[in-house]
MARTIZA-679797 format. One record per residue (C-alpha): residue in one letter; x, y, z negated. Coordinates in nm, 4 decimals. Example, Ala and Ser with C-alpha at 12.3 -4.5 7.8 and 13.67 -1.06 7.14 Angstrom:
BEGIN
{margu A&u 1.2300&v -0.4500&w -0.7800}
{margu S&u 1.3670&v -0.1060&w -0.7140}
This chain:
BEGIN
{margu X&u 11.3321&v 14.2135&w -9.1270}
{margu X&u 11.1983&v 13.9004&w -8.9466}
{margu X&u 11.3265&v 13.8209&w -8.6163}
{margu X&u 11.0802&v 13.7846&w -8.3440}
{margu X&u 11.0892&v 13.4173&w -8.1817}
{margu X&u 11.1368&v 13.4139&w -7.7865}
{margu X&u 11.0552&v 13.1068&w -7.6192}
{margu X&u 11.3135&v 13.2436&w -7.3673}
{margu X&u 11.5666&v 13.2745&w -7.5846}
{margu X&u 11.4801&v 12.9365&w -7.7260}
{margu X&u 11.5311&v 12.7664&w -7.4142}
{margu X&u 11.8880&v 12.9089&w -7.3942}
{margu X&u 11.9970&v 12.8226&w -7.7095}
{margu X&u 12.2343&v 12.5507&w -7.7801}
{margu X&u 12.0774&v 12.1865&w -7.8083}
{margu X&u 12.0971&v 12.0482&w -8.1471}
{margu X&u 12.3293&v 11.7422&w -8.1138}
{margu X&u 12.1557&v 11.3822&w -8.1586}
{margu X&u 12.2963&v 11.3407&w -8.5361}
{margu X&u 12.0639&v 11.6296&w -8.6353}
{margu X&u 11.7942&v 11.5509&w -8.4242}
{margu X&u 11.7992&v 11.1551&w -8.5586}
{margu X&u 11.7939&v 11.3658&w -8.9563}
{margu X&u 11.5020&v 11.5468&w -8.8580}
{margu X&u 11.2953&v 11.2753&w -8.7259}
{margu X&u 11.4223&v 11.0287&w -9.0340}
{margu X&u 11.3064&v 11.3284&w -9.2680}
{margu X&u 10.9606&v 11.3210&w -9.1250}
{margu X&u 10.9437&v 10.9625&w -9.1352}
{margu X&u 10.9955&v 11.0232&w -9.5128}
{margu X&u 10.7154&v 11.3257&w -9.4734}
{margu X&u 10.4329&v 11.0413&w -9.3108}
{margu X&u 10.5515&v 10.7407&w -9.5756}
{margu X&u 10.4666&v 11.0173&w -9.8631}
{margu X&u 10.1034&v 11.0807&w -9.7198}
{margu X&u 9.8001&v 10.9119&w -9.7928}
{margu X&u 9.7944&v 10.5822&w -9.6075}
{margu X&u 9.3732&v 10.6368&w -9.5715}
{margu X&u 9.4773&v 10.9464&w -9.3370}
{margu X&u 9.6117&v 10.8829&w -8.9699}
{margu X&u 9.9456&v 11.0455&w -8.9250}
{margu X&u 10.2025&v 10.9877&w -8.6934}
{margu X&u 10.5794&v 11.2061&w -8.6153}
{margu X&u 10.6471&v 11.4124&w -8.3123}
{margu X&u 10.9799&v 11.4931&w -8.1836}
{margu X&u 11.0175&v 11.8294&w -8.0100}
{margu X&u 11.1189&v 11.8201&w -7.6756}
{margu X&u 11.1691&v 12.0752&w -7.5048}
{margu X&u 10.8456&v 12.0933&w -7.2930}
{margu X&u 10.6774&v 12.1069&w -7.5843}
{margu X&u 10.8443&v 12.4348&w -7.6961}
{margu X&u 10.9449&v 12.6289&w -7.3896}
{margu X&u 10.8043&v 12.6445&w -7.0328}
{margu X&u 10.4716&v 12.4812&w -7.0263}
{margu X&u 10.4083&v 12.4051&w -7.3633}
{margu X&u 10.2369&v 12.0951&w -7.3202}
{margu X&u 10.2016&v 11.8552&w -7.6416}
{margu X&u 10.1020&v 11.4757&w -7.5691}
{margu X&u 9.9943&v 11.2815&w -7.8507}
{margu X&u 10.0572&v 10.9055&w -7.8712}
{margu X&u 9.8069&v 10.7216&w -7.6465}
{margu X&u 9.7002&v 10.4411&w -7.9704}
{margu X&u 9.6332&v 10.7138&w -8.1759}
{margu X&u 9.4254&v 10.9298&w -7.9381}
{margu X&u 9.2372&v 10.5832&w -7.8528}
{margu X&u 9.1744&v 10.5468&w -8.2068}
{margu X&u 9.1233&v 10.8396&w -8.3593}
{margu X&u 9.0542&v 11.1094&w -8.0811}
{margu X&u 8.7104&v 11.2680&w -7.8793}
{margu X&u 8.6448&v 11.1174&w -7.5485}
{margu X&u 8.5590&v 11.4343&w -7.3907}
{margu X&u 8.7872&v 11.7714&w -7.4243}
{margu X&u 8.7617&v 11.9066&w -7.7515}
{margu X&u 8.8774&v 12.2160&w -7.9556}
{margu X&u 9.1074&v 12.0555&w -8.1991}
{margu X&u 9.2450&v 12.2587&w -8.4938}
{margu X&u 9.5939&v 12.2933&w -8.5856}
{margu X&u 9.6235&v 12.3494&w -8.9923}
{margu X&u 9.9933&v 12.4861&w -9.1431}
{margu X&u 10.1932&v 12.4946&w -9.4256}
{margu X&u 9.9869&v 12.8356&w -9.5374}
{margu X&u 9.6260&v 12.6661&w -9.4420}
{margu X&u 9.5963&v 12.9600&w -9.1151}
{margu X&u 9.4359&v 12.7243&w -8.8680}
{margu X&u 9.5366&v 12.7713&w -8.4612}
{margu X&u 9.2504&v 12.6296&w -8.2293}
{margu X&u 9.4355&v 12.4523&w -7.9497}
{margu X&u 9.2603&v 12.2761&w -7.6620}
{margu X&u 9.3042&v 11.8703&w -7.6292}
{margu X&u 9.2324&v 11.7280&w -7.3029}
{margu X&u 9.1429&v 11.3738&w -7.2871}
{margu X&u 9.2749&v 11.2688&w -6.9707}
{margu X&u 9.6403&v 11.4213&w -6.9905}
{margu X&u 9.6105&v 11.2370&w -7.4189}
{margu X&u 9.7209&v 11.5929&w -7.5104}
{margu X&u 9.7403&v 11.9543&w -7.6485}
{margu X&u 9.6998&v 12.2683&w -7.3714}
{margu X&u 9.5647&v 12.5877&w -7.4164}
{margu X&u 9.6526&v 12.7113&w -7.7780}
{margu X&u 9.9514&v 12.4431&w -7.8507}
{margu X&u 10.2257&v 12.7658&w -7.7334}
{margu X&u 10.0680&v 13.0090&w -7.9699}
{margu X&u 10.0880&v 12.7393&w -8.2453}
{margu X&u 10.4843&v 12.6814&w -8.1314}
{margu X&u 10.5346&v 13.0403&w -8.1047}
{margu X&u 10.4033&v 13.1088&w -8.4301}
{margu X&u 10.6114&v 12.9095&w -8.6313}
{margu X&u 10.9309&v 12.9354&w -8.4585}
{margu X&u 10.9639&v 12.6182&w -8.3213}
{margu X&u 11.2553&v 12.4484&w -8.1315}
{margu X&u 11.4434&v 12.1298&w -7.9488}
{margu X&u 11.4598&v 11.8343&w -8.2350}
{margu X&u 11.2317&v 11.9986&w -8.4999}
{margu X&u 11.0165&v 11.6989&w -8.5835}
{margu X&u 10.6170&v 11.7564&w -8.6903}
{margu X&u 10.4448&v 11.4805&w -8.8754}
{margu X&u 10.0728&v 11.5158&w -8.7983}
{margu X&u 9.8152&v 11.4412&w -9.0116}
{margu X&u 9.4591&v 11.3748&w -8.9480}
{margu X&u 9.2378&v 11.5398&w -9.2269}
{margu X&u 8.9564&v 11.6215&w -9.1049}
{margu X&u 8.6991&v 11.5958&w -8.7867}
{margu X&u 8.9264&v 11.7025&w -8.4399}
{margu X&u 9.1188&v 11.8790&w -8.7767}
{margu X&u 9.5571&v 11.7937&w -8.8401}
{margu X&u 9.7761&v 11.9136&w -9.0813}
{margu X&u 10.1384&v 11.9953&w -8.9269}
{margu X&u 10.3969&v 11.9216&w -9.1594}
{margu X&u 10.7165&v 12.0680&w -8.9930}
{margu X&u 11.0534&v 11.9386&w -9.0456}
{margu X&u 11.3526&v 12.1747&w -8.9080}
{margu X&u 11.6292&v 12.0574&w -8.7316}
{margu X&u 11.8475&v 12.4004&w -8.7877}
{margu X&u 11.8142&v 12.2626&w -9.1632}
{margu X&u 11.6460&v 11.9361&w -9.2367}
{margu X&u 11.6058&v 11.9844&w -9.6205}
{margu X&u 11.4022&v 12.3195&w -9.4859}
{margu X&u 11.0832&v 12.1867&w -9.4499}
{margu X&u 10.8097&v 12.4601&w -9.3874}
{margu X&u 10.5039&v 12.5755&w -9.7059}
{margu X&u 10.3493&v 12.2225&w -9.8342}
{margu X&u 10.5898&v 12.0075&w -9.7817}
{margu X&u 10.8044&v 12.1039&w -10.1169}
{margu X&u 10.5141&v 11.9293&w -10.2986}
{margu X&u 10.5861&v 11.5756&w -10.1137}
{margu X&u 10.3654&v 11.3251&w -10.2888}
{margu X&u 10.0448&v 11.6004&w -10.2751}
{margu X&u 9.7709&v 11.5716&w -10.0287}
{margu X&u 9.7116&v 11.8949&w -9.8652}
{margu X&u 9.4803&v 12.1094&w -10.0671}
{margu X&u 9.3328&v 12.1791&w -9.6642}
{margu X&u 9.1813&v 11.8482&w -9.6596}
{margu X&u 8.8386&v 11.7697&w -9.7866}
{margu X&u 8.9107&v 11.4553&w -9.8556}
{margu X&u 9.1445&v 11.4995&w -10.1255}
{margu X&u 8.9127&v 11.6833&w -10.3157}
{margu X&u 8.6688&v 11.3933&w -10.2724}
{margu X&u 8.9537&v 11.2019&w -10.4878}
{margu X&u 9.1232&v 10.9694&w -10.2261}
{margu X&u 9.3955&v 10.8175&w -10.3696}
{margu X&u 9.7672&v 10.8946&w -10.2659}
{margu X&u 9.9200&v 10.5643&w -10.2373}
{margu X&u 10.2507&v 10.6128&w -10.1351}
{margu X&u 10.3498&v 10.4000&w -9.8042}
{margu X&u 10.7230&v 10.1734&w -9.8120}
{margu X&u 10.9291&v 10.4408&w -9.6284}
{margu X&u 11.1414&v 10.2498&w -9.3571}
{margu X&u 11.3734&v 10.3027&w -9.0720}
{margu X&u 11.2346&v 10.4671&w -8.7570}
{margu X&u 11.3062&v 10.1833&w -8.6026}
{margu X&u 11.1198&v 9.9754&w -8.8211}
{margu X&u 10.7838&v 10.1599&w -8.8075}
{margu X&u 10.8043&v 10.2381&w -8.4453}
{margu X&u 10.6693&v 10.5362&w -8.4301}
{margu X&u 10.6883&v 10.8276&w -8.2379}
{margu X&u 11.0525&v 10.8654&w -8.1103}
{margu X&u 11.2810&v 10.9464&w -7.8142}
{margu X&u 11.4241&v 10.6782&w -7.5784}
{margu X&u 11.8059&v 10.6416&w -7.6950}
{margu X&u 12.0928&v 10.4792&w -7.6665}
{margu X&u 12.3844&v 10.4136&w -7.9423}
{margu X&u 12.7153&v 10.5635&w -7.8649}
{margu X&u 13.0581&v 10.3816&w -8.0391}
{margu X&u 13.0699&v 10.6062&w -8.2762}
{margu X&u 12.6788&v 10.5127&w -8.3981}
{margu X&u 12.5520&v 10.8167&w -8.3233}
{margu X&u 12.1491&v 10.8540&w -8.1860}
{margu X&u 12.1910&v 10.9828&w -7.8117}
{margu X&u 11.8514&v 11.1173&w -7.6734}
{margu X&u 11.6880&v 11.0652&w -7.3396}
{margu X&u 11.5390&v 11.3479&w -7.2498}
{margu X&u 11.4447&v 11.2727&w -6.9185}
{margu X&u 11.1459&v 11.0519&w -6.9899}
{margu X&u 10.9728&v 11.3431&w -7.1611}
{margu X&u 10.6444&v 11.2701&w -7.2838}
{margu X&u 10.6113&v 10.9740&w -7.0761}
{margu X&u 10.7631&v 10.7791&w -7.3679}
{margu X&u 10.4915&v 10.8535&w -7.6588}
{margu X&u 10.1854&v 10.7509&w -7.4354}
{margu X&u 10.2310&v 10.3702&w -7.6371}
{margu X&u 10.3714&v 10.4419&w -7.9118}
{margu X&u 10.1914&v 10.2665&w -8.2213}
{margu X&u 10.0699&v 10.5258&w -8.5263}
{margu X&u 9.9903&v 10.4703&w -8.9074}
{margu X&u 9.6266&v 10.3154&w -8.9774}
{margu X&u 9.4369&v 10.3979&w -9.1684}
{margu X&u 9.0614&v 10.5191&w -9.2564}
{margu X&u 8.9265&v 10.7064&w -8.9290}
{margu X&u 8.6824&v 10.9249&w -8.8542}
{margu X&u 8.3145&v 10.8402&w -8.6926}
{margu X&u 8.2163&v 11.0597&w -8.3434}
{margu X&u 7.8776&v 10.9081&w -8.4104}
{margu X&u 7.6424&v 10.6960&w -8.6202}
{margu X&u 7.4397&v 10.4743&w -8.4185}
{margu X&u 7.0866&v 10.4509&w -8.5349}
{margu X&u 7.0179&v 10.0852&w -8.7206}
{margu X&u 6.6937&v 9.9902&w -8.4933}
{margu X&u 6.9578&v 10.0386&w -8.2357}
{margu X&u 7.1983&v 9.7378&w -8.3473}
{margu X&u 7.1561&v 9.4101&w -8.2195}
{margu X&u 7.4209&v 9.2150&w -8.3778}
{margu X&u 7.7185&v 9.2821&w -8.6640}
{margu X&u 7.9598&v 9.3425&w -8.3930}
{margu X&u 7.7777&v 9.6872&w -8.3487}
{margu X&u 7.8063&v 9.7372&w -8.7222}
{margu X&u 8.0445&v 10.0001&w -8.9096}
{margu X&u 7.9978&v 10.0873&w -9.2172}
{margu X&u 8.0668&v 10.4922&w -9.1889}
{margu X&u 8.0375&v 10.6810&w -9.5480}
{margu X&u 8.0791&v 11.0670&w -9.5661}
{margu X&u 8.1765&v 11.0619&w -9.1789}
{margu X&u 8.4415&v 10.7985&w -9.2039}
{margu X&u 8.4148&v 10.4311&w -9.1090}
{margu X&u 8.5483&v 10.2212&w -9.4127}
{margu X&u 8.5369&v 9.9250&w -9.2169}
{margu X&u 8.9030&v 9.8300&w -9.3048}
{margu X&u 8.8816&v 9.8739&w -9.6408}
{margu X&u 8.6088&v 9.5813&w -9.6364}
{margu X&u 8.6780&v 9.2074&w -9.6345}
{margu X&u 8.5409&v 9.0534&w -9.3104}
{margu X&u 8.3162&v 8.8104&w -9.4990}
{margu X&u 8.1684&v 9.0696&w -9.7074}
{margu X&u 8.1339&v 9.2850&w -9.4388}
{margu X&u 7.8884&v 8.9893&w -9.3098}
{margu X&u 7.7038&v 8.9700&w -9.6218}
{margu X&u 7.6606&v 9.3218&w -9.6064}
{margu X&u 7.5193&v 9.3493&w -9.2496}
{margu X&u 7.2600&v 9.0764&w -9.3406}
{margu X&u 7.1281&v 9.2668&w -9.6199}
{margu X&u 7.1041&v 9.5685&w -9.3988}
{margu X&u 6.9690&v 9.3914&w -9.1512}
{margu X&u 6.6322&v 9.2720&w -9.3985}
{margu X&u 6.6115&v 9.6305&w -9.4963}
{margu X&u 6.6516&v 9.7323&w -9.1296}
{margu X&u 6.8524&v 10.0646&w -9.2282}
{margu X&u 7.1787&v 10.1123&w -9.3696}
{margu X&u 7.2261&v 10.0800&w -9.8016}
{margu X&u 7.4521&v 10.3061&w -9.8000}
{margu X&u 7.3138&v 10.6159&w -9.5540}
{margu X&u 7.1992&v 10.8091&w -9.9140}
{margu X&u 7.5241&v 10.7703&w -10.1084}
{margu X&u 7.6785&v 11.1586&w -10.2324}
{margu X&u 7.8408&v 11.3452&w -10.0309}
{margu X&u 8.2086&v 11.4054&w -10.1085}
{margu X&u 8.2054&v 11.0633&w -10.2878}
{margu X&u 8.5803&v 10.8796&w -10.3096}
{margu X&u 8.6199&v 10.6566&w -10.0517}
{margu X&u 8.7252&v 10.3432&w -10.3660}
{margu X&u 8.4023&v 10.3661&w -10.5294}
{margu X&u 8.2008&v 10.3494&w -10.2550}
{margu X&u 8.3871&v 10.0390&w -10.0977}
{margu X&u 8.3501&v 9.9295&w -10.4555}
{margu X&u 7.9760&v 9.9787&w -10.4415}
{margu X&u 7.9141&v 9.7716&w -10.1656}
{margu X&u 8.1445&v 9.5215&w -10.2309}
{margu X&u 7.9595&v 9.4825&w -10.6190}
{margu X&u 7.6164&v 9.5319&w -10.4067}
{margu X&u 7.7154&v 9.1804&w -10.2369}
{margu X&u 7.8161&v 9.0117&w -10.5572}
{margu X&u 7.5016&v 9.0922&w -10.7130}
{margu X&u 7.2514&v 8.9638&w -10.4154}
{margu X&u 7.4826&v 8.6505&w -10.3784}
{margu X&u 7.4184&v 8.6276&w -10.7796}
{margu X&u 7.0824&v 8.6591&w -10.7347}
{margu X&u 7.0007&v 8.4239&w -10.4084}
{margu X&u 7.1720&v 8.1627&w -10.6504}
{margu X&u 6.9921&v 8.2436&w -10.9640}
{margu X&u 6.9340&v 7.9187&w -11.1391}
{margu X&u 6.6967&v 7.7953&w -11.4472}
{margu X&u 6.9979&v 7.8616&w -11.6950}
{margu X&u 7.0098&v 8.2396&w -11.6117}
{margu X&u 6.9869&v 8.4589&w -11.8960}
{margu X&u 6.8033&v 8.8284&w -11.9957}
{margu X&u 7.1124&v 8.9629&w -12.0609}
{margu X&u 7.2511&v 8.9150&w -11.7546}
{margu X&u 6.9953&v 8.9750&w -11.5438}
{margu X&u 7.0047&v 9.3466&w -11.7414}
{margu X&u 7.3670&v 9.3676&w -11.6721}
{margu X&u 7.2676&v 9.3398&w -11.3042}
{margu X&u 6.9810&v 9.5998&w -11.3096}
{margu X&u 7.1962&v 9.8714&w -11.5121}
{margu X&u 7.4536&v 9.8435&w -11.2547}
{margu X&u 7.2328&v 9.8686&w -10.9527}
{margu X&u 7.0504&v 10.1774&w -11.0895}
{margu X&u 7.3823&v 10.3458&w -11.1411}
{margu X&u 7.4055&v 10.2685&w -10.7746}
{margu X&u 7.0690&v 10.3646&w -10.6990}
{margu X&u 7.1321&v 10.7064&w -10.8765}
{margu X&u 7.4335&v 10.7723&w -10.6043}
{margu X&u 7.1962&v 10.7187&w -10.3215}
{margu X&u 7.2426&v 10.3797&w -10.2499}
{margu X&u 6.9200&v 10.1951&w -10.1578}
{margu X&u 6.8887&v 9.8441&w -10.3776}
{margu X&u 6.5560&v 9.9308&w -10.4706}
{margu X&u 6.4760&v 9.6076&w -10.3041}
{margu X&u 6.7351&v 9.4157&w -10.5424}
{margu X&u 6.6255&v 9.5419&w -10.8435}
{margu X&u 6.2655&v 9.4364&w -10.7348}
{margu X&u 6.3733&v 9.0724&w -10.7062}
{margu X&u 6.5527&v 9.1410&w -11.0910}
{margu X&u 6.2698&v 9.2964&w -11.1831}
{margu X&u 6.0734&v 8.9422&w -11.0683}
{margu X&u 6.3379&v 8.7338&w -11.2232}
{margu X&u 6.2960&v 8.8773&w -11.5044}
{margu X&u 5.9170&v 8.8314&w -11.5159}
{margu X&u 5.9535&v 8.4922&w -11.4133}
{margu X&u 6.2305&v 8.4574&w -11.6840}
{margu X&u 6.0202&v 8.6214&w -11.9292}
{margu X&u 5.6393&v 8.4030&w -11.8574}
{margu X&u 5.8985&v 8.0872&w -11.8735}
{margu X&u 6.0032&v 8.2292&w -12.1474}
{margu X&u 5.7109&v 8.2938&w -12.3219}
{margu X&u 5.5175&v 7.9245&w -12.1848}
{margu X&u 5.8403&v 7.7500&w -12.4057}
{margu X&u 5.7561&v 7.9429&w -12.6900}
{margu X&u 5.3972&v 7.9273&w -12.6958}
{margu X&u 5.5292&v 7.5208&w -12.6357}
{margu X&u 5.7796&v 7.5249&w -12.9419}
{margu X&u 5.4993&v 7.6649&w -13.1860}
{margu X&u 5.2101&v 7.3864&w -13.0945}
{margu X&u 5.4874&v 7.1418&w -13.1609}
{margu X&u 5.5612&v 7.2618&w -13.4702}
{margu X&u 5.1923&v 7.2859&w -13.5412}
{margu X&u 5.1845&v 6.9441&w -13.4432}
{margu X&u 5.4851&v 6.8312&w -13.6516}
{margu X&u 5.3085&v 7.0020&w -13.9811}
{margu X&u 4.9483&v 6.8557&w -13.9084}
{margu X&u 5.1293&v 6.5331&w -13.8636}
{margu X&u 5.3415&v 6.6143&w -14.2417}
{margu X&u 5.0034&v 6.6266&w -14.2960}
{margu X&u 4.8762&v 6.3399&w -14.2371}
{margu X&u 5.1542&v 6.1291&w -14.3216}
{margu X&u 5.1454&v 6.2631&w -14.6624}
{margu X&u 4.7222&v 6.1967&w -14.6891}
{margu X&u 4.8050&v 5.8667&w -14.5262}
{margu X&u 5.0921&v 5.7677&w -14.8286}
{margu X&u 4.7621&v 5.8875&w -15.0946}
{margu X&u 4.5471&v 5.6340&w -14.9291}
{margu X&u 4.7947&v 5.3711&w -14.9712}
{margu X&u 4.8502&v 5.4474&w -15.3081}
{margu X&u 4.5172&v 5.4336&w -15.3492}
{margu X&u 4.5097&v 5.0701&w -15.1773}
{margu X&u 4.7589&v 4.9250&w -15.3746}
{margu X&u 4.5561&v 5.0233&w -15.6999}
{margu X&u 4.2636&v 4.8798&w -15.5524}
{margu X&u 4.4251&v 4.5357&w -15.5025}
{margu X&u 4.5774&v 4.5272&w -15.8573}
{margu X&u 4.2211&v 4.6059&w -15.9695}
{margu X&u 4.0666&v 4.3689&w -15.7739}
{margu X&u 4.3088&v 4.1313&w -15.8551}
{margu X&u 4.2426&v 4.1775&w -16.2121}
{margu X&u 3.8902&v 4.1067&w -16.2013}
{margu X&u 3.9430&v 3.8027&w -16.0027}
{margu X&u 4.1321&v 3.6945&w -16.3134}
{margu X&u 3.8651&v 3.8141&w -16.5528}
{margu X&u 3.5586&v 3.5984&w -16.3828}
{margu X&u 3.7922&v 3.3070&w -16.3679}
{margu X&u 3.8658&v 3.3104&w -16.7563}
{margu X&u 3.5424&v 3.3933&w -16.8299}
{margu X&u 3.4136&v 3.0874&w -16.6247}
């Protein structure tokens, strides 16, 4: 029979030693490192205030500034069984209040447990739990460390699961309590600081969800310009000089060229489409006399494929079509001149042949004339 979790009992339970806490955090770091780098995440060790009494959970301030809403909002926590728990995120306190108690009790959270929060959708976190009581005991999906949580939409879209280098907690400078080191090398946590410590803790960077997308007519310059694909801001995936050129392309058409890309498109593919579009646009702009129909045909086929996926590249294809026409007219004129030259050469050969015949006739006439002269002299 499953035991019933009692917060009061948890509060009275013997606190885990610092070695167990350190081991849980280290394991949580490994879990975070195994998650896709595209999705923001952070590690949160459980302190007494998180699992007993007030049941308040503060988030790292930098994470909140980068990824959380600017007003109070309902935030969904997704556990290992993909069960959803609604909580209330309070902007002023940069943390969870209402609903967190229910999640904590439902999952028997204890002081020293380490949680990995991974933002998988708009205001939705997948939560991985590392138990301080048994560091190898990890709830649900943690047995599949190299898999993206099946509850994420991005996983279904095919985002690559790149493993990040596993670093020590100190090197990662993640969400750790203040600590002192005893002579025996064990870590001693200073729990008096509670959540104040976490206010400025760095978090892993990556793609972030967009709160809103400006109408293109509202964009005054490149500083206002962000590339949002399927509700994800992908600026970090595109080199700055490509962003500038892509902004110029969009500005020339007064619209986001990627606005109608297929929903659920792989992020890497979307980035590749944008980069290749900029590259082809540059090639068209720098087009020289030496360009061939094969080159233009390759560009057009590439852009046609992008267009079928929703990319607004019709204006580039129109330019290519115009270049093809110009190249065709140029080639046609060139061909006509070549044919005219060939005809002139044929005529010249005919004339040359005729001239040779005339020269022969003249030679014969000269001989006859000389013969007649001699005959006339002899008669005299």
